[in-house]
C-alpha positions as CSV (number, residue, x, y, z in Angstrom):
1,M,0.1,-0.1,0.1
2,K,2.7,2.4,1.1
3,K,4.3,1.4,-2.4
4,I,1.1,2.4,-4.3
5,L,0.7,5.8,-2.2
6,A,4.8,6.8,-3.3
7,F,4.2,5.6,-7.2
8,T,1.1,7.9,-7.2
9,M,2.5,10.5,-5.6
10,L,5.3,10.0,-8.1
11,F,2.8,10.1,-11.0
12,L,1.5,13.3,-9.8
13,L,4.4,15.2,-9.2
14,V,5.8,14.2,-12.7
15,F,2.4,14.8,-14.5
16,T,1.8,18.6,-12.9
17,A,5.0,19.0,-13.4
18,A,4.5,18.3,-17.3
19,C,1.1,20.1,-17.3
20,G,2.1,22.9,-14.7
21,S,3.8,26.0,-16.2
22,N,3.1,27.3,-20.1
23,E,4.8,30.6,-19.9
24,D,7.3,31.7,-22.7
25,N,10.3,32.7,-21.4
26,T,10.8,36.5,-21.9
27,T,14.4,36.4,-22.9
28,G,14.3,33.7,-25.7
29,S,16.6,31.5,-23.9
30,K,17.3,30.0,-20.1
31,Q,21.1,30.8,-18.7
32,E,23.0,27.8,-18.6
33,G,22.8,26.4,-15.1
34,E,19.4,27.8,-14.3
35,P,17.1,25.2,-13.1
36,T,14.3,24.5,-15.3
37,E,11.2,22.6,-15.4
38,E,12.5,19.6,-16.6
39,N,15.5,19.6,-14.6
40,T,13.4,20.0,-11.7
41,A,10.8,17.4,-12.2
42,E,13.6,15.1,-12.4
43,T,15.0,15.8,-9.4
44,K,11.9,15.6,-7.6
45,T,11.8,12.1,-9.5
46,A,14.7,10.9,-8.8
47,L,13.8,12.5,-5.1
48,M,11.2,10.4,-4.5
49,E,12.2,7.1,-5.7
50,F,15.2,7.9,-3.2
51,Q,12.6,8.4,-0.4
52,V,11.3,4.5,-1.8
53,K,14.5,3.3,-1.3
54,V,15.4,4.8,2.1
55,V,12.0,3.8,3.4
56,D,12.6,-0.2,2.4
57,V,16.0,-0.4,3.7
58,L,14.8,1.6,6.8
59,Q,11.9,-0.8,7.3
60,Q,14.2,-3.9,6.7
61,Q,16.8,-3.0,9.6
62,N,14.3,-1.6,11.9
63,K,12.1,-5.2,12.2
64,P,14.5,-6.4,15.0
65,F,14.3,-3.3,17.3
66,A,10.1,-3.3,16.4
67,A,10.1,-7.3,17.8
68,F,11.8,-6.5,20.5
69,E,9.9,-3.4,21.7
70,S,6.5,-5.3,20.7
71,S,7.3,-8.4,23.3
72,K,9.0,-5.9,25.9
73,L,5.6,-3.9,26.2
74,K,3.9,-7.4,26.7
75,A,5.8,-8.5,28.7
76,N,5.4,-5.2,31.0
77,D,1.7,-5.1,30.8
78,P,-0.2,-5.8,33.7
79,E,-2.9,-6.6,31.9
80,A,-1.9,-9.0,29.7
81,A,-2.5,-12.9,30.6
82,A,0.7,-14.2,32.1
83,E,0.7,-17.0,29.4
84,E,0.8,-14.2,26.7
85,K,3.5,-12.3,28.1
86,P,7.0,-13.4,26.5
87,S,9.5,-15.4,28.8
88,K,12.6,-13.5,30.4
89,E,14.8,-15.6,27.7
90,E,12.5,-15.0,24.4
91,L,12.9,-11.1,25.5
92,Q,16.9,-11.7,26.5
93,S,16.9,-13.6,22.6
94,L,15.3,-10.3,21.1
95,M,17.2,-8.0,23.0
96,E,20.4,-9.2,21.6
97,T,19.2,-9.8,18.3
98,A,18.1,-6.1,18.1
99,K,21.5,-4.9,19.3
100,A,23.4,-6.5,17.1
101,A,21.3,-5.7,14.1
102,G,22.3,-2.2,15.5
103,P,25.8,-1.7,13.7
104,K,24.3,-4.1,10.8
105,A,21.2,-1.5,10.5
106,A,24.0,1.7,10.4
107,E,26.2,-0.6,7.9
108,A,23.0,-0.9,5.3
109,I,22.0,3.2,5.9
110,R,25.5,4.4,5.0
111,A,25.4,2.1,1.9
112,I,22.3,3.7,0.8
113,E,23.7,5.8,-2.9
114,V,22.6,9.3,-3.5
115,P,21.2,9.4,-6.9
116,A,23.8,11.7,-9.5
117,E,20.4,13.4,-10.0
118,L,20.7,14.2,-6.5
119,E,24.2,15.9,-6.8
120,Q,23.7,19.4,-5.7
121,Y,21.8,17.6,-2.0
122,K,24.4,14.6,-1.5
123,K,25.8,16.7,1.5
124,D,22.7,17.6,3.4
125,I,21.2,13.9,2.4
126,E,24.5,12.4,3.5
127,A,24.6,13.9,6.9
128,A,20.8,13.2,7.5
129,L,21.4,9.2,6.4
130,E,24.6,9.8,8.6
131,D,21.8,10.5,11.7
132,A,19.6,8.0,10.7
133,A,22.9,5.0,10.8
134,K,24.1,7.1,14.3
135,S,20.2,6.8,15.8
136,Y,20.5,2.6,15.2
137,E,24.1,2.4,16.6
138,K,22.7,4.4,19.8
139,R,19.1,2.5,19.8
140,A,21.4,-0.6,19.7
141,E,23.4,0.3,22.4
142,S,20.6,1.5,24.8
143,L,17.9,-1.0,25.1
144,A,17.4,-2.9,28.1
145,I,14.6,-5.1,28.9
146,E,13.2,-3.1,32.2
147,A,11.0,-0.1,31.1
148,A,13.2,3.2,30.9
149,E,11.4,6.5,30.0
150,N,14.6,8.0,28.6
151,A,16.5,5.5,27.4
152,Q,15.8,5.8,24.0
153,K,16.2,9.5,23.9
154,E,19.4,10.2,22.1
155,A,18.5,7.5,19.1
156,D,15.3,9.5,19.0
157,E,16.8,12.6,18.5
158,L,19.4,11.9,15.9
159,F,16.2,10.4,13.7
160,A,14.5,13.6,14.3
161,S,17.5,15.5,12.6
162,F,17.5,12.7,10.4
163,E,13.8,13.5,9.7
164,K,14.8,17.1,9.6
165,K,17.8,17.2,7.0
166,M,16.0,15.3,4.8
167,G,12.6,17.2,5.2
168,K,14.7,20.2,4.2
169,V,15.5,19.0,0.8
170,F,12.3,17.7,-0.2
171,E,10.8,21.2,1.1
172,D,13.9,23.1,-0.8
173,L,12.5,21.4,-4.1
174,G,8.9,22.7,-2.7
175,L,7.7,19.0,-1.9
176,L,6.4,18.4,1.6
177,A,8.5,16.6,4.4
178,P,8.2,13.0,4.4
179,S,7.8,11.1,8.1
180,F,9.8,8.1,7.8
181,S,9.1,7.5,11.7
182,K,5.3,6.9,10.6
183,E,7.3,4.6,7.9
184,L,8.4,2.8,10.8
185,Q,5.5,2.5,12.8
């Protein structure tokens, strides 16, 4: 469903860019290096495709953390029946799996290639991806079976920084900033 939405947005973006402006250029020709509608549309399309790729990587890498957090919530739920709660050993195993997944997630995020069409935003995107990678490293470091209120605060702040930096790239192109965290829920 999320991919269909992304592709629909991509189609609408391309359609809008193609039909958007029919104004005549009064100077007769565009200056070299000046962004054209076609270049902007290509950049927007590349960014939307890149977003889908980033979301796919994040969703894959987030699975061990989500499994642990879900089991941890169930284990700490006072209203859950005892037979529904995971054992201490199951929780420990899920936690170890998630801890081992942290560095792998960071590596996978850092390995995401920025497309050539986004070259002018490459530094911003790489800085954002680095924050996302660091957030998974911090998340893995601060995992605990016991419920702690601020245990993931630093990881959450790094992920929020990633979203803000990526959002700026989208906004610079006149697009709405996506919420990557909502894609992981």
